[in-house]
All heavy atoms as TSV, in Angstrom:
chain	resi	resn	atom	element	x	y	z
A	1	ASP	N	N	-241.052	-29.133	-120.739
A	1	ASP	CA	C	-241.216	-30.550	-120.429
A	1	ASP	C	C	-240.841	-31.439	-121.614
A	1	ASP	O	O	-241.160	-32.602	-121.607
A	1	ASP	CB	C	-242.654	-30.845	-120.019
A	1	ASP	CG	C	-243.030	-30.109	-118.741
A	1	ASP	OD1	O	-242.158	-29.511	-118.101
A	1	ASP	OD2	O	-244.214	-30.130	-118.388
A	2	GLU	N	N	-240.227	-30.861	-122.649
A	2	GLU	CA	C	-239.891	-31.658	-123.828
A	2	GLU	C	C	-238.643	-32.508	-123.624
A	2	GLU	O	O	-238.526	-33.586	-124.190
A	2	GLU	CB	C	-239.680	-30.754	-125.037
A	2	GLU	CG	C	-240.918	-30.018	-125.466
A	2	GLU	CD	C	-240.643	-29.028	-126.582
A	2	GLU	OE1	O	-239.553	-29.042	-127.160
A	2	GLU	OE2	O	-241.539	-28.223	-126.870
A	3	VAL	N	N	-237.707	-32.012	-122.833
A	3	VAL	CA	C	-236.430	-32.702	-122.657
A	3	VAL	C	C	-236.114	-32.805	-121.168
A	3	VAL	O	O	-236.086	-31.805	-120.459
A	3	VAL	CB	C	-235.286	-31.955	-123.377
A	3	VAL	CG1	C	-233.964	-32.670	-123.154
A	3	VAL	CG2	C	-235.576	-31.834	-124.862
A	4	THR	N	N	-235.882	-34.028	-120.714
A	4	THR	CA	C	-235.503	-34.270	-119.326
A	4	THR	C	C	-234.003	-34.498	-119.254
A	4	THR	O	O	-233.432	-35.214	-120.072
A	4	THR	CB	C	-236.234	-35.505	-118.757
A	4	THR	OG1	O	-237.635	-35.268	-118.801
A	4	THR	CG2	C	-235.818	-35.802	-117.331
A	5	VAL	N	N	-233.362	-33.894	-118.256
A	5	VAL	CA	C	-231.946	-34.108	-118.004
A	5	VAL	C	C	-231.838	-35.208	-116.949
A	5	VAL	O	O	-232.463	-35.137	-115.892
A	5	VAL	CB	C	-231.269	-32.817	-117.500
A	5	VAL	CG1	C	-229.795	-33.064	-117.230
A	5	VAL	CG2	C	-231.453	-31.699	-118.514
A	6	VAL	N	N	-231.044	-36.218	-117.284
A	6	VAL	CA	C	-230.875	-37.372	-116.405
A	6	VAL	C	C	-229.411	-37.450	-115.989
A	6	VAL	O	O	-228.515	-37.408	-116.837
A	6	VAL	CB	C	-231.293	-38.676	-117.132
A	6	VAL	CG1	C	-231.106	-39.885	-116.245
A	6	VAL	CG2	C	-232.738	-38.574	-117.623
A	7	LEU	N	N	-229.162	-37.532	-114.690
A	7	LEU	CA	C	-227.804	-37.648	-114.160
A	7	LEU	C	C	-227.645	-39.017	-113.525
A	7	LEU	O	O	-228.375	-39.357	-112.574
A	7	LEU	CB	C	-227.530	-36.557	-113.123
A	7	LEU	CG	C	-226.185	-36.645	-112.406
A	7	LEU	CD1	C	-225.041	-36.377	-113.381
A	7	LEU	CD2	C	-226.126	-35.701	-111.235
A	8	ASN	N	N	-226.733	-39.798	-114.044
A	8	ASN	CA	C	-226.456	-41.136	-113.518
A	8	ASN	C	C	-227.727	-41.964	-113.361
A	8	ASN	O	O	-227.925	-42.668	-112.379
A	8	ASN	CB	C	-225.722	-41.035	-112.173
A	8	ASN	CG	C	-224.410	-40.308	-112.296
A	8	ASN	OD1	O	-223.699	-40.451	-113.280
A	8	ASN	ND2	N	-224.097	-39.486	-111.309
A	9	GLY	N	N	-228.638	-41.855	-114.354
A	9	GLY	CA	C	-229.862	-42.643	-114.344
A	9	GLY	C	C	-231.013	-42.032	-113.564
A	9	GLY	O	O	-232.107	-42.594	-113.532
A	10	LEU	N	N	-230.819	-40.865	-112.932
A	10	LEU	CA	C	-231.848	-40.222	-112.123
A	10	LEU	C	C	-232.315	-38.927	-112.786
A	10	LEU	O	O	-231.510	-38.013	-112.984
A	10	LEU	CB	C	-231.287	-39.900	-110.731
A	10	LEU	CG	C	-232.215	-39.186	-109.764
A	10	LEU	CD1	C	-233.361	-40.090	-109.358
A	10	LEU	CD2	C	-231.443	-38.739	-108.528
A	11	PRO	N	N	-233.603	-38.819	-113.141
A	11	PRO	CA	C	-234.095	-37.557	-113.731
A	11	PRO	C	C	-233.953	-36.427	-112.710
A	11	PRO	O	O	-234.381	-36.566	-111.560
A	11	PRO	CB	C	-235.570	-37.835	-114.022
A	11	PRO	CG	C	-235.725	-39.321	-113.948
A	11	PRO	CD	C	-234.660	-39.820	-113.041
A	12	ILE	N	N	-233.330	-35.302	-113.141
A	12	ILE	CA	C	-233.118	-34.210	-112.185
A	12	ILE	C	C	-233.795	-32.909	-112.579
A	12	ILE	O	O	-234.029	-32.062	-111.725
A	12	ILE	CB	C	-231.615	-33.953	-111.937
A	12	ILE	CG1	C	-230.897	-33.569	-113.226
A	12	ILE	CG2	C	-230.964	-35.147	-111.273
A	12	ILE	CD1	C	-229.494	-33.036	-112.995
A	13	ALA	N	N	-234.120	-32.722	-113.869
A	13	ALA	CA	C	-234.729	-31.459	-114.298
A	13	ALA	C	C	-235.226	-31.575	-115.726
A	13	ALA	O	O	-234.806	-32.454	-116.472
A	13	ALA	CB	C	-233.715	-30.323	-114.210
A	14	ASN	N	N	-236.118	-30.649	-116.107
A	14	ASN	CA	C	-236.540	-30.499	-117.496
A	14	ASN	C	C	-235.944	-29.209	-118.027
A	14	ASN	O	O	-235.875	-28.206	-117.307
A	14	ASN	CB	C	-238.062	-30.428	-117.609
A	14	ASN	CG	C	-238.708	-31.767	-117.350
A	14	ASN	OD1	O	-238.138	-32.802	-117.644
A	14	ASN	ND2	N	-239.895	-31.753	-116.790
A	15	LEU	N	N	-235.503	-29.234	-119.288
A	15	LEU	CA	C	-235.025	-28.006	-119.914
A	15	LEU	C	C	-236.208	-27.106	-120.223
A	15	LEU	O	O	-237.321	-27.578	-120.459
A	15	LEU	CB	C	-234.257	-28.326	-121.202
A	15	LEU	CG	C	-232.996	-29.156	-121.049
A	15	LEU	CD1	C	-232.341	-29.355	-122.414
A	15	LEU	CD2	C	-232.021	-28.515	-120.084
A	16	GLU	N	N	-235.971	-25.803	-120.234
A	16	GLU	CA	C	-237.033	-24.855	-120.561
A	16	GLU	C	C	-237.409	-25.001	-122.027
A	16	GLU	O	O	-236.567	-25.284	-122.877
A	16	GLU	CB	C	-236.554	-23.435	-120.287
A	16	GLU	CG	C	-236.277	-23.175	-118.818
A	16	GLU	CD	C	-235.708	-21.794	-118.569
A	16	GLU	OE1	O	-235.948	-20.882	-119.392
A	16	GLU	OE2	O	-235.022	-21.627	-117.557
A	17	THR	N	N	-238.683	-24.814	-122.326
A	17	THR	CA	C	-239.134	-24.913	-123.717
A	17	THR	C	C	-238.926	-23.587	-124.432
A	17	THR	O	O	-238.837	-22.529	-123.813
A	17	THR	CB	C	-240.625	-25.299	-123.789
A	17	THR	OG1	O	-241.384	-24.330	-123.069
A	17	THR	CG2	C	-240.861	-26.670	-123.199
A	18	THR	N	N	-238.836	-23.664	-125.757
A	18	THR	CA	C	-238.712	-22.474	-126.602
A	18	THR	C	C	-239.828	-22.517	-127.636
A	18	THR	O	O	-240.529	-23.518	-127.767
A	18	THR	CB	C	-237.349	-22.433	-127.317
A	18	THR	OG1	O	-237.233	-23.587	-128.160
A	18	THR	CG2	C	-236.194	-22.419	-126.325
A	19	GLN	N	N	-239.978	-21.435	-128.374
A	19	GLN	CA	C	-240.940	-21.425	-129.475
A	19	GLN	C	C	-240.498	-22.437	-130.525
A	19	GLN	O	O	-239.317	-22.754	-130.631
A	19	GLN	CB	C	-241.013	-20.028	-130.097
A	19	GLN	CG	C	-241.523	-18.968	-129.150
A	19	GLN	CD	C	-242.952	-19.212	-128.711
A	19	GLN	OE1	O	-243.789	-19.617	-129.499
A	19	GLN	NE2	N	-243.236	-18.966	-127.448
A	20	ASN	N	N	-241.428	-22.943	-131.319
A	20	ASN	CA	C	-241.092	-23.900	-132.375
A	20	ASN	C	C	-240.043	-23.320	-133.312
A	20	ASN	O	O	-240.100	-22.154	-133.678
A	20	ASN	CB	C	-242.335	-24.290	-133.171
A	20	ASN	CG	C	-243.229	-25.223	-132.384
A	20	ASN	OD1	O	-242.800	-25.856	-131.422
A	20	ASN	ND2	N	-244.480	-25.293	-132.781
A	21	ASP	N	N	-239.099	-24.143	-133.700
A	21	ASP	CA	C	-238.043	-23.788	-134.640
A	21	ASP	C	C	-237.220	-22.580	-134.172
A	21	ASP	O	O	-236.800	-21.754	-134.969
A	21	ASP	CB	C	-238.620	-23.509	-136.034
A	21	ASP	CG	C	-239.315	-24.735	-136.599
A	21	ASP	OD1	O	-238.818	-25.849	-136.373
A	21	ASP	OD2	O	-240.345	-24.577	-137.264
A	22	SER	N	N	-237.034	-22.461	-132.889
A	22	SER	CA	C	-236.220	-21.358	-132.386
A	22	SER	C	C	-235.221	-21.887	-131.365
A	22	SER	O	O	-235.249	-23.051	-130.993
A	22	SER	CB	C	-237.104	-20.278	-131.742
A	22	SER	OG	O	-237.716	-20.780	-130.578
A	23	THR	N	N	-234.335	-21.009	-130.947
A	23	THR	CA	C	-233.341	-21.395	-129.967
A	23	THR	C	C	-233.574	-20.632	-128.677
A	23	THR	O	O	-234.294	-19.639	-128.639
A	23	THR	CB	C	-231.912	-21.097	-130.475
A	23	THR	OG1	O	-231.808	-19.689	-130.710
A	23	THR	CG2	C	-231.612	-21.851	-131.745
A	24	GLY	N	N	-232.968	-21.102	-127.641
A	24	GLY	CA	C	-233.098	-20.437	-126.357
A	24	GLY	C	C	-232.086	-21.015	-125.388
A	24	GLY	O	O	-231.360	-21.958	-125.707
A	25	HIS	N	N	-232.058	-20.460	-124.209
A	25	HIS	CA	C	-231.127	-20.917	-123.185
A	25	HIS	C	C	-231.897	-21.563	-122.046
A	25	HIS	O	O	-233.033	-21.200	-121.759
A	25	HIS	CB	C	-230.313	-19.744	-122.640
A	25	HIS	CG	C	-229.470	-19.094	-123.677
A	25	HIS	ND1	N	-229.775	-17.876	-124.223
A	25	HIS	CD2	C	-228.349	-19.515	-124.298
A	25	HIS	CE1	C	-228.869	-17.559	-125.118
A	25	HIS	NE2	N	-227.993	-18.537	-125.188
A	26	SER	N	N	-231.244	-22.495	-121.411
A	26	SER	CA	C	-231.820	-23.150	-120.254
A	26	SER	C	C	-230.683	-23.453	-119.302
A	26	SER	O	O	-229.589	-23.823	-119.734
A	26	SER	CB	C	-232.526	-24.441	-120.686
A	26	SER	OG	O	-233.231	-25.005	-119.623
A	27	SER	N	N	-230.932	-23.278	-118.034
A	27	SER	CA	C	-229.913	-23.577	-117.027
A	27	SER	C	C	-230.484	-24.521	-115.992
A	27	SER	O	O	-231.655	-24.415	-115.620
A	27	SER	CB	C	-229.472	-22.301	-116.310
A	27	SER	OG	O	-228.882	-21.396	-117.190
A	28	ILE	N	N	-229.660	-25.442	-115.563
A	28	ILE	CA	C	-230.044	-26.316	-114.458
A	28	ILE	C	C	-228.872	-26.399	-113.500
A	28	ILE	O	O	-227.719	-26.166	-113.871
A	28	ILE	CB	C	-230.446	-27.736	-114.928
A	28	ILE	CG1	C	-229.265	-28.427	-115.629
A	28	ILE	CG2	C	-231.662	-27.704	-115.821
A	28	ILE	CD1	C	-229.461	-29.908	-115.800
A	29	PHE	N	N	-229.159	-26.710	-112.272
A	29	PHE	CA	C	-228.138	-26.893	-111.253
A	29	PHE	C	C	-228.072	-28.380	-110.937
A	29	PHE	O	O	-229.101	-29.028	-110.732
A	29	PHE	CB	C	-228.505	-26.102	-109.994
A	29	PHE	CG	C	-227.566	-26.329	-108.858
A	29	PHE	CD1	C	-226.312	-25.755	-108.859
A	29	PHE	CD2	C	-227.936	-27.118	-107.786
A	29	PHE	CE1	C	-225.431	-25.964	-107.805
A	29	PHE	CE2	C	-227.066	-27.334	-106.729
A	29	PHE	CZ	C	-225.817	-26.755	-106.739
A	30	ILE	N	N	-226.877	-28.922	-110.926
A	30	ILE	CA	C	-226.687	-30.332	-110.595
A	30	ILE	C	C	-226.156	-30.394	-109.162
A	30	ILE	O	O	-224.999	-30.037	-108.914
A	30	ILE	CB	C	-225.713	-31.024	-111.565
A	30	ILE	CG1	C	-226.255	-30.921	-112.999
A	30	ILE	CG2	C	-225.493	-32.465	-111.160
A	30	ILE	CD1	C	-225.318	-31.445	-114.054
A	31	PRO	N	N	-226.986	-30.807	-108.224
A	31	PRO	CA	C	-226.558	-30.840	-106.830
A	31	PRO	C	C	-225.350	-31.752	-106.621
A	31	PRO	O	O	-225.271	-32.848	-107.194
A	31	PRO	CB	C	-227.777	-31.390	-106.085
A	31	PRO	CG	C	-228.927	-31.168	-107.009
A	31	PRO	CD	C	-228.359	-31.257	-108.388
A	32	GLU	N	N	-224.433	-31.289	-105.815
A	32	GLU	CA	C	-223.238	-32.083	-105.525
A	32	GLU	C	C	-223.603	-33.426	-104.913
A	32	GLU	O	O	-222.952	-34.437	-105.173
A	32	GLU	CB	C	-222.320	-31.303	-104.579
A	32	GLU	CG	C	-220.984	-31.963	-104.366
A	32	GLU	CD	C	-220.038	-31.113	-103.532
A	32	GLU	OE1	O	-220.289	-29.920	-103.338
A	32	GLU	OE2	O	-219.024	-31.680	-103.081
A	33	ALA	N	N	-224.668	-33.464	-104.142
A	33	ALA	CA	C	-225.078	-34.704	-103.475
A	33	ALA	C	C	-225.478	-35.795	-104.471
A	33	ALA	O	O	-225.445	-36.982	-104.134
A	33	ALA	CB	C	-226.238	-34.417	-102.530
A	34	LEU	N	N	-225.862	-35.412	-105.691
A	34	LEU	CA	C	-226.258	-36.388	-106.705
A	34	LEU	C	C	-225.093	-36.843	-107.579
A	34	LEU	O	O	-225.238	-37.779	-108.363
A	34	LEU	CB	C	-227.360	-35.808	-107.597
A	34	LEU	CG	C	-228.670	-35.457	-106.905
A	34	LEU	CD1	C	-229.658	-34.883	-107.912
A	34	LEU	CD2	C	-229.256	-36.670	-106.203
A	35	GLN	N	N	-223.951	-36.191	-107.445
A	35	GLN	CA	C	-222.780	-36.552	-108.239
A	35	GLN	C	C	-222.014	-37.667	-107.545
A	35	GLN	O	O	-222.021	-37.774	-106.321
A	35	GLN	CB	C	-221.889	-35.336	-108.424
A	35	GLN	CG	C	-222.587	-34.205	-109.159
A	35	GLN	CD	C	-221.755	-32.950	-109.219
A	35	GLN	OE1	O	-220.549	-33.012	-109.447
A	35	GLN	NE2	N	-222.392	-31.815	-109.010
A	36	VAL	N	N	-221.377	-38.497	-108.336
A	36	VAL	CA	C	-220.565	-39.579	-107.796
A	36	VAL	C	C	-219.103	-39.274	-108.073
A	36	VAL	O	O	-218.768	-38.522	-108.998
A	36	VAL	CB	C	-220.958	-40.944	-108.408
A	36	VAL	CG1	C	-222.391	-41.297	-108.061
A	36	VAL	CG2	C	-220.758	-40.968	-109.907
A	37	GLN	N	N	-218.238	-39.863	-107.290
A	37	GLN	CA	C	-216.812	-39.678	-107.516
A	37	GLN	C	C	-216.424	-40.457	-108.766
A	37	GLN	O	O	-216.895	-41.562	-108.996
A	37	GLN	CB	C	-216.013	-40.166	-106.315
A	37	GLN	CG	C	-214.578	-39.755	-106.352
A	37	GLN	CD	C	-213.903	-39.914	-104.995
A	37	GLN	OE1	O	-214.444	-40.518	-104.097
A	37	GLN	NE2	N	-212.729	-39.354	-104.868
A	38	GLY	N	N	-215.600	-39.864	-109.594
A	38	GLY	CA	C	-215.198	-40.502	-110.846
A	38	GLY	C	C	-215.999	-39.946	-112.000
A	38	GLY	O	O	-216.068	-38.742	-112.193
A	39	THR	N	N	-216.660	-40.808	-112.745
A	39	THR	CA	C	-217.391	-40.402	-113.937
A	39	THR	C	C	-218.881	-40.262	-113.659
A	39	THR	O	O	-219.503	-41.169	-113.116
A	39	THR	CB	C	-217.188	-41.434	-115.062
A	39	THR	OG1	O	-215.790	-41.545	-115.341
A	39	THR	CG2	C	-217.923	-41.030	-116.321
A	40	ASN	N	N	-219.447	-39.124	-114.048
A	40	ASN	CA	C	-220.888	-38.894	-113.985
A	40	ASN	C	C	-221.406	-38.852	-115.414
A	40	ASN	O	O	-220.753	-38.326	-116.310
A	40	ASN	CB	C	-221.187	-37.565	-113.288
A	40	ASN	CG	C	-220.910	-37.639	-111.807
A	40	ASN	OD1	O	-221.761	-38.048	-111.036
A	40	ASN	ND2	N	-219.717	-37.246	-111.402
A	41	THR	N	N	-222.599	-39.376	-115.636
A	41	THR	CA	C	-223.182	-39.424	-116.967
A	41	THR	C	C	-224.423	-38.538	-117.023
A	41	THR	O	O	-225.328	-38.691	-116.202
A	41	THR	CB	C	-223.574	-40.870	-117.340
A	41	THR	OG1	O	-222.403	-41.694	-117.252
A	41	THR	CG2	C	-224.147	-40.946	-118.738
A	42	ILE	N	N	-224.445	-37.609	-117.987
A	42	ILE	CA	C	-225.601	-36.763	-118.219
A	42	ILE	C	C	-226.249	-37.204	-119.522
A	42	ILE	O	O	-225.582	-37.321	-120.553
A	42	ILE	CB	C	-225.208	-35.277	-118.312
A	42	ILE	CG1	C	-224.572	-34.814	-117.003
A	42	ILE	CG2	C	-226.428	-34.423	-118.658
A	42	ILE	CD1	C	-224.025	-33.407	-117.059
A	43	THR	N	N	-227.552	-37.460	-119.479
A	43	THR	CA	C	-228.311	-37.891	-120.644
A	43	THR	C	C	-229.479	-36.928	-120.847
A	43	THR	O	O	-230.059	-36.447	-119.871
A	43	THR	CB	C	-228.866	-39.319	-120.426
A	43	THR	OG1	O	-227.796	-40.182	-120.036
A	43	THR	CG2	C	-229.524	-39.860	-121.675
A	44	PHE	N	N	-229.816	-36.649	-122.099
A	44	PHE	CA	C	-230.956	-35.806	-122.435
A	44	PHE	C	C	-232.011	-36.696	-123.081
A	44	PHE	O	O	-231.739	-37.342	-124.088
A	44	PHE	CB	C	-230.530	-34.684	-123.387
A	44	PHE	CG	C	-229.469	-33.806	-122.782
A	44	PHE	CD1	C	-228.124	-34.062	-122.978
A	44	PHE	CD2	C	-229.828	-32.723	-122.001
A	44	PHE	CE1	C	-227.144	-33.254	-122.424
A	44	PHE	CE2	C	-228.856	-31.904	-121.425
A	44	PHE	CZ	C	-227.517	-32.178	-121.644
A	45	VAL	N	N	-233.212	-36.738	-122.496
A	45	VAL	CA	C	-234.259	-37.639	-122.945
A	45	VAL	C	C	-235.406	-36.843	-123.552
A	45	VAL	O	O	-235.960	-35.949	-122.899
A	45	VAL	CB	C	-234.782	-38.499	-121.761
A	45	VAL	CG1	C	-235.910	-39.408	-122.221
A	45	VAL	CG2	C	-233.657	-39.301	-121.143
A	46	GLN	N	N	-235.757	-37.171	-124.774
A	46	GLN	CA	C	-236.895	-36.536	-125.450
A	46	GLN	C	C	-238.173	-37.147	-124.887
A	46	GLN	O	O	-238.362	-38.358	-124.934
A	46	GLN	CB	C	-236.805	-36.783	-126.954
A	46	GLN	CG	C	-237.933	-36.183	-127.731
A	46	GLN	CD	C	-237.705	-36.327	-129.221
A	46	GLN	OE1	O	-236.607	-36.136	-129.711
A	46	GLN	NE2	N	-238.749	-36.692	-129.933
A	47	ASN	N	N	-239.069	-36.321	-124.375
A	47	ASN	CA	C	-240.275	-36.816	-123.717
A	47	ASN	C	C	-241.466	-37.011	-124.646
A	47	ASN	O	O	-242.390	-37.740	-124.313
A	47	ASN	CB	C	-240.680	-35.858	-122.590
A	47	ASN	CG	C	-239.635	-35.818	-121.500
A	47	ASN	OD1	O	-238.988	-36.810	-121.206
A	47	ASN	ND2	N	-239.454	-34.665	-120.897
A	48	VAL	N	N	-241.481	-36.367	-125.800
A	48	VAL	CA	C	-242.618	-36.457	-126.715
A	48	VAL	C	C	-242.174	-37.185	-127.980
A	48	VAL	O	O	-241.384	-36.639	-128.759
A	48	VAL	CB	C	-243.165	-35.050	-127.066
A	48	VAL	CG1	C	-244.373	-35.172	-127.982
A	48	VAL	CG2	C	-243.520	-34.278	-125.798
A	49	PRO	N	N	-242.659	-38.402	-128.192
A	49	PRO	CA	C	-242.253	-39.147	-129.385
A	49	PRO	C	C	-242.569	-38.376	-130.669
A	49	PRO	O	O	-243.618	-37.750	-130.785
A	49	PRO	CB	C	-243.094	-40.420	-129.309
A	49	PRO	CG	C	-243.468	-40.546	-127.865
A	49	PRO	CD	C	-243.602	-39.135	-127.365
A	50	GLY	N	N	-241.631	-38.394	-131.595
A	50	GLY	CA	C	-241.834	-37.751	-132.883
A	50	GLY	C	C	-241.404	-36.300	-132.944
A	50	GLY	O	O	-241.268	-35.751	-134.022
A	51	TRP	N	N	-241.223	-35.658	-131.801
A	51	TRP	CA	C	-240.754	-34.273	-131.808
A	51	TRP	C	C	-239.265	-34.262	-132.067
A	51	TRP	O	O	-238.545	-35.177	-131.669
A	51	TRP	CB	C	-241.062	-33.590	-130.492
A	51	TRP	CG	C	-242.514	-33.222	-130.348
A	51	TRP	CD1	C	-243.560	-33.706	-131.084
A	51	TRP	CD2	C	-243.062	-32.322	-129.406
A	51	TRP	NE1	N	-244.724	-33.162	-130.666
A	51	TRP	CE2	C	-244.462	-32.298	-129.620
A	51	TRP	CE3	C	-242.538	-31.541	-128.404
A	51	TRP	CZ2	C	-245.312	-31.527	-128.876
A	51	TRP	CZ3	C	-243.403	-30.767	-127.657
A	51	TRP	CH2	C	-244.775	-30.760	-127.901
A	52	LYS	N	N	-238.805	-33.228	-132.725
A	52	LYS	CA	C	-237.379	-33.102	-133.018
A	52	LYS	C	C	-236.822	-31.933	-132.221
A	52	LYS	O	O	-237.424	-30.871	-132.158
A	52	LYS	CB	C	-237.151	-32.875	-134.513
A	52	LYS	CG	C	-237.589	-34.042	-135.349
A	52	LYS	CD	C	-237.346	-33.787	-136.808
A	52	LYS	CE	C	-237.845	-34.971	-137.635
A	52	LYS	NZ	N	-237.694	-34.745	-139.047
A	53	TRP	N	N	-235.696	-32.133	-131.633
A	53	TRP	CA	C	-235.029	-31.089	-130.867
A	53	TRP	C	C	-233.544	-31.335	-130.938
A	53	TRP	O	O	-233.100	-32.401	-131.349
A	53	TRP	CB	C	-235.502	-31.066	-129.412
A	53	TRP	CG	C	-235.291	-32.383	-128.713
A	53	TRP	CD1	C	-236.166	-33.426	-128.653
A	53	TRP	CD2	C	-234.126	-32.824	-128.022
A	53	TRP	NE1	N	-235.625	-34.482	-127.970
A	53	TRP	CE2	C	-234.368	-34.142	-127.565
A	53	TRP	CE3	C	-232.899	-32.244	-127.733
A	53	TRP	CZ2	C	-233.427	-34.861	-126.840
A	53	TRP	CZ3	C	-231.963	-32.978	-127.008
A	53	TRP	CH2	C	-232.242	-34.276	-126.571
A	54	GLY	N	N	-232.785	-30.388	-130.533
A	54	GLY	CA	C	-231.343	-30.560	-130.534
A	54	GLY	C	C	-230.702	-29.668	-129.505
A	54	GLY	O	O	-231.238	-28.640	-129.128
A	55	ILE	N	N	-229.578	-30.102	-129.048
A	55	ILE	CA	C	-228.768	-29.309	-128.130
A	55	ILE	C	C	-227.491	-29.010	-128.884
A	55	ILE	O	O	-226.756	-29.905	-129.274
A	55	ILE	CB	C	-228.500	-30.073	-126.824
A	55	ILE	CG1	C	-229.825	-30.341	-126.119
A	55	ILE	CG2	C	-227.525	-29.312	-125.943
A	55	ILE	CD1	C	-229.725	-31.228	-124.927
A	56	ASN	N	N	-227.239	-27.710	-129.140
A	56	ASN	CA	C	-226.087	-27.374	-129.961
A	56	ASN	C	C	-224.947	-26.807	-129.158
A	56	ASN	O	O	-223.868	-26.617	-129.675
A	56	ASN	CB	C	-226.478	-26.448	-131.107
A	56	ASN	CG	C	-227.082	-25.146	-130.629
A	56	ASN	OD1	O	-226.985	-24.795	-129.461
A	56	ASN	ND2	N	-227.706	-24.423	-131.525
A	57	SER	N	N	-225.164	-26.487	-127.923
A	57	SER	CA	C	-224.083	-25.986	-127.066
A	57	SER	C	C	-224.338	-26.456	-125.651
A	57	SER	O	O	-225.475	-26.418	-125.175
A	57	SER	CB	C	-224.025	-24.452	-127.077
A	57	SER	OG	O	-223.732	-23.984	-128.353
A	58	LEU	N	N	-223.287	-26.884	-124.998
A	58	LEU	CA	C	-223.411	-27.331	-123.628
A	58	LEU	C	C	-222.238	-26.802	-122.842
A	58	LEU	O	O	-221.090	-27.017	-123.220
A	58	LEU	CB	C	-223.439	-28.870	-123.576
A	58	LEU	CG	C	-223.560	-29.534	-122.226
A	58	LEU	CD1	C	-224.890	-29.180	-121.567
A	58	LEU	CD2	C	-223.432	-31.043	-122.369
A	59	LEU	N	N	-222.502	-26.090	-121.784
A	59	LEU	CA	C	-221.455	-25.538	-120.938
A	59	LEU	C	C	-221.603	-26.115	-119.555
A	59	LEU	O	O	-222.662	-26.025	-118.939
A	59	LEU	CB	C	-221.565	-24.005	-120.869
A	59	LEU	CG	C	-220.653	-23.306	-119.856
A	59	LEU	CD1	C	-219.185	-23.492	-120.246
A	59	LEU	CD2	C	-221.001	-21.838	-119.753
A	60	LEU	N	N	-220.569	-26.764	-119.089
A	60	LEU	CA	C	-220.525	-27.282	-117.726
A	60	LEU	C	C	-219.440	-26.542	-116.970
A	60	LEU	O	O	-218.354	-26.330	-117.499
A	60	LEU	CB	C	-220.201	-28.790	-117.728
A	60	LEU	CG	C	-221.164	-29.701	-118.464
A	60	LEU	CD1	C	-220.612	-31.115	-118.487
A	60	LEU	CD2	C	-222.533	-29.679	-117.834
A	61	TYR	N	N	-219.745	-26.127	-115.788
A	61	TYR	CA	C	-218.697	-25.510	-114.977
A	61	TYR	C	C	-218.895	-25.906	-113.534
A	61	TYR	O	O	-219.992	-26.190	-113.087
A	61	TYR	CB	C	-218.649	-23.999	-115.162
A	61	TYR	CG	C	-219.830	-23.236	-114.617
A	61	TYR	CD1	C	-219.811	-22.712	-113.324
A	61	TYR	CD2	C	-220.955	-23.028	-115.392
A	61	TYR	CE1	C	-220.893	-22.019	-112.828
A	61	TYR	CE2	C	-222.032	-22.330	-114.903
A	61	TYR	CZ	C	-221.998	-21.823	-113.622
A	61	TYR	OH	O	-223.078	-21.145	-113.131
A	62	GLY	N	N	-217.809	-25.975	-112.827
A	62	GLY	CA	C	-217.837	-26.364	-111.429
A	62	GLY	C	C	-217.547	-25.177	-110.526
A	62	GLY	O	O	-216.899	-24.214	-110.923
A	63	CYS	N	N	-218.059	-25.274	-109.353
A	63	CYS	CA	C	-217.820	-24.242	-108.343
A	63	CYS	C	C	-217.149	-24.896	-107.149
A	63	CYS	O	O	-217.556	-25.966	-106.713
A	63	CYS	CB	C	-219.129	-23.606	-107.900
A	63	CYS	SG	S	-220.019	-22.791	-109.211
A	64	ALA	N	N	-216.138	-24.241	-106.624
A	64	ALA	CA	C	-215.470	-24.746	-105.426
A	64	ALA	C	C	-216.421	-24.597	-104.241
A	64	ALA	O	O	-217.104	-23.588	-104.116
A	64	ALA	CB	C	-214.178	-24.001	-105.178
A	65	THR	N	N	-216.459	-25.609	-103.407
A	65	THR	CA	C	-217.331	-25.523	-102.230
A	65	THR	C	C	-216.536	-25.234	-100.988
A	65	THR	O	O	-215.366	-25.367	-100.920
A	65	THR	CB	C	-218.119	-26.825	-102.038
A	65	THR	OG1	O	-217.203	-27.914	-101.933
A	65	THR	CG2	C	-219.070	-27.045	-103.181
């Protein structure tokens, strides 16, 4: 619950938490119904003031429907 993923202004998921000062993986699915044609904006929001976190790798991939 430390980081919320926001798509086009709409919160869609929280990233999984990891142990303090460690790294880990988190996956979320972005429903096609929430995507808009053209440009979509993904924002990561820190939910706990004063906590430090970082995202060092981001992989986006699309699937043909």
